N, C-alpha and C positions, 0 to 999 in steps of 0.2 A: 656511509650512514651517519647522520647527525651533522653533516656539514651543510653550509648554505648552498642553495642551488642558484646559479646565475639567473637573473631575471629573463635574459634572452632565451634560456632553456625552458623556464617555467611557462613562458607565454608563446612558445613556438606553435606553429600549426602542425598537428599530428594527423596521421593518415587513418586512424581508426578510432571509434568511440571509446575503446578500452584505454588507449594511450592518452586521449584527451581527458578522460575521467581521472586517471592516475595523476596526470600533470596538474589538473585544477585542484584536486584535493590536497596534493603536496603543497601547492602554493597557499591554500587556505591555512594550513597548519604551520607553515613556516613564517607566519606573520610576526611573531615576537620571539625573543630569546627563551622565554618561559615555555612557549609552545614548542620550540625546537627540542627542549629538554624532555617535554612530555612525549613527543613523537618518538624520540630515541628510547624512552622507557617502554613505550607500547611495542615497538619492534623487538625489544629484548625481553618481552613478557615471557610467557611459558613456551617452551619448545614442544610441549605436549598439546597438539592441536585437537580441540574438541570436535565432535560431530557437527554441532549446531551452534551458531551465534544468534542470539536474540537481541535485536537493536532497539533501544528506546531513546528517541529524540525528545528533548523537553525544553520548554521555554516558559518561564514564569507560571508554572503549574502549581496549584496548591500542594504543599508537601504530602498531605494525607492521600491525595489521589495518585501522585507519583509513587509513593511507598506501596500502595495497593497494587499498582501495576508491576513493580519490581518484585514484590513478594510472590505474585502469581507466576512470574517467569522463573523464579528460583525454586518454586514448589513443584516442578515437573517430576513425573514418575521416572523420566530419563534424566540421569545426572551428568551425562557426558555432553555438557553444554557450557557456554559462557553467556553472561548478560552484560551488554555494553550500554551504559547510559551516557548520552552526549548532552551536556548542558550547553545550549546554544546561546550563551551570553546572557543568562537570566540576570535580572536586577539583583536578586538575592541568590548567590551561588548555591547550587544544589549540595546538600549534605545528606549522605546516606550512611548507615552503619557499614563498616567493613565486613564483607562476606567473601568466602573463598573463591566463588565463581563470578564475582561481580567486579566490573571495571567502570569507574566513573571518570569522565574526561570533560573538562570545561574548555570551551572555545573562547577566545579573547573578545569576539564580537558576534552579534547576531547575523547569521547568514541565511536563514530560512530552512524549512523542513527538508526540502529535497537535497540541498547542499550538505546538510548534516548527515542525512542517510547515505549519500554517496561517499562522504568521508569515512563514515563508520565501516562501510564495506571494505575499504582499502586497508583497514587495520584489524579487521575481524580475523580470528584464528580458525573458525570452523569451515568445514567444506560446504555446509548448508547455511543459508541466511534466512532469517525471518524478522519481521518488524512487529512491534507492539506500540500502539499509541499510548501516551503517558497518562491518559485518563480511562483506559480500558483494562481488561484483565484476561488472562489465559486460563482456561480450565486445566486441571493437573495433567490430563492425558494429551494435551496439544502436541507436544514433541513426539510422544510415543506413537500416536495415530499417524502423524505425518511421516515419520521416518519408516514405519512399517509399510505404508502405502508406497513409498518410493522404492523400498527394497523388493516389493512383490510385483511391481508394475511390468507389463509387457508392451507398453506404448513405445513408439520410436523415441530414442534418446536425442538430445538431453530431455530430462523430465523435471517437472516441478509439481507441487501438490497444493490444493486448496481444500479447506474443510468448512463445516457449517459455522455460521455466525448468528448469534442471538442479539437483536437490538433490544436493550433493556432500559426501562424507565428508572430514574434514580431510586424509586421505592422498591425496585426489584421486579416489577411487573414486566412480563414479556410483551413487547410491542410487535416485533416481526421476527421471523426466522428465515434465514437465507441459506439455502443448500446449493452448492456450486455444480455446474455441469463438468463433464470430462470432454476435453477437446484435444485432438491430435495436433502434432506439429504441423504448421501450415495453415491453421485456422486463425480466426480473428476474434479473440475474446472480447465480448461486448457487442459484436455485430451478428454473430451466428444465431440461428433459430434454436431455441432450447425448449425443453418440456415445461409445461405451465408451473409445475411444482419446483422448478429450479430457478436460480437467481444468479445474476452477475455481481451482486452486492456483498460478496464475502472476500473481496480482494485483500483485505487486511490479514487474512490467514495464510497468505502465500509463504511457502518454503521452497527456496530455489537455490541452485548451486551458485556459489560465489563467483566462479569463473564465468558462468553464463551472464550474470549481472554485469560484470566488468566488460564482457565482450559487446553487450548492447549499449554500453555507456551509462548504465544506471538510470536514475530519474532525470528527466529534463527539468533543469532548475528554473526555467521560465514559468513553470506551472506551480501555483501555490494551492489551488482548490481542487484540481483534478489530476494530481500526479500519478496515482495508480492507473486511472483510466487510460491516460496517454501511454504510460510505460507498457501496459499489457498489450496495446496495439503493436508494439515492437517485439514483445517477448513471445507471444503465442506463435507467430510465424516461424520462429526458430526453436521452439521448445514446446513439447507436449505438456498438457495440464491435466492432472488427475483430480477429479472431483470426488471427495469423500463425504458421504451424507451423514457425518457425525459432527455434532456441534462441539467446537473446541475453543470458541472465542466469545467473549461478552463485550459488546460495544454499548457504552452508556450514553444515552441520548439526554443531554442536559442543556441548560441555557448558558453555560460558560463558553469561553472562546474555543471554537473549532473551525478551522479554515474551510472544511468541506461544507459547512452550513452558511457561509457568508454569501448572500445572494449576488452581490455585485461581482465578487471574485469568481464565483461559479459561472456566471454568464460570460465574463471576459475570457476565462480560460476555456469555456466550451467553444466559443468562436475561434479562439487561438488553436484549439485542437483540430477543428474542422479545416482551418487554413493549412495547418501543418500536414494533415493526412488527406488533403483534397483529392489526389489521384485515387486513393483507396475508396473514398466515399463516392466519387464520380462513377466508378465502374460497378458499384454495388448500391444503386439508389434505393432498392427496397430494404436492404439491410440497414442503410443509413436512416431510413424512415423509422425502423424498429428502434435503432439506437437513440434517435431524437425523442421518441415517445417514452423510452425508459428514462431518459434525462428529465423529461417533463414530470414523470411519475415520481422521480426522486425529489424534484423541487416541490412537488405537491406534498409529499410526506414530510418535508422540512418546513411546511407552512409558507412556502414562497409562491403563493397562488398567482400573482401577476406574471412572474417569470415562467411559471408552468404553462399558463394560458398562451403566452407569447410563443413558447416552443411548439405547442400543439398547432397554433395558427400557421407557423412556418411550414409544417408538414402538411397541414390541411390544404394549403394552396397547391402543393405539388402532387400529393397523393390523397385526394379527398375521400374516395371510396374506402381505401385501405385504412385511413385514419378514423373515419366514422365507425367502421366495423370493429376496430380494436377498442375504441372508447366504449362502445356499447357492450363489448365482451367484458371489459374490466368492470363496468358499472353493474352488469348482471351478476358477476362473481361476488362482488361486494354485497349486493342485495341478498343473494342466497346465504352468504355468511351471516349477515345481520339477522336473518330469519331463523338461524340455527342449523342450516345445512352445511355440508362440507364445502369449503371454499373451492376445491378443485373437483 
């Protein structure tokens, strides 16, 4: 521990996603002598492993937003946790007040959100892993609700949990509420049919075992705009997902930098995702049509109207009747809502 790894070992071809992830993140952090010292410090951190590690990756985020996110993670009703903030080479290094359960690590260069999250998992102390975007916040019961659901679940193991997410305007107004479905191991999160009141857009609330993340290789670092969407297509086939209808996460919708709302990146990564998982989509054409329509709806909600229309046209050509029926259904629900009736 602490010595240099030969380049030939760090770049070798490994037989499993887990070994590849550990190798790549080791290489990332062995870039400089300072980084080596930090890595040794992290491995020698506490021998008392917490239940949960909350990972916050950040890059050039305004300090007040990052501080709000970190404060919400440390304000959980469950105290058996750690918060790991990874500064992905920000122009101005992150400075946060020292707190007992807070670890702040600065990487020597910017590597991207997925690479940072993968690295953080390899140094996390907790059995369970969760992520918090640096401009969002957790409600105080996030950890408690998630860990209780995991402890009481009867689903096939391994298991992970999702909870409700509120999309919030900067002035505090609720824009949308997303409540996740429960899907057993062997399903495909994002492709399955779910109840109208349920949503696939609360992926940020994931709490999953560290070992499971390592075994599937973590996030695919080729994806910058849809990393969760791609990762869940690999996670759910090997891990049951509990959907808890309790809101625990506040996602702030703003005009600042957010990779998920970059229209060009979303479209590029959407097509990259289709190419990567083509066998899955080919054998489930109707589920793929649902998936594409949800993507179009997400683009529409982000104000990316041309891209949303292009996605609808893609499915309209292959599934005209299905697409038309679903569009009419969505429009009818929105019309009822605007007239003051229940949306569902």
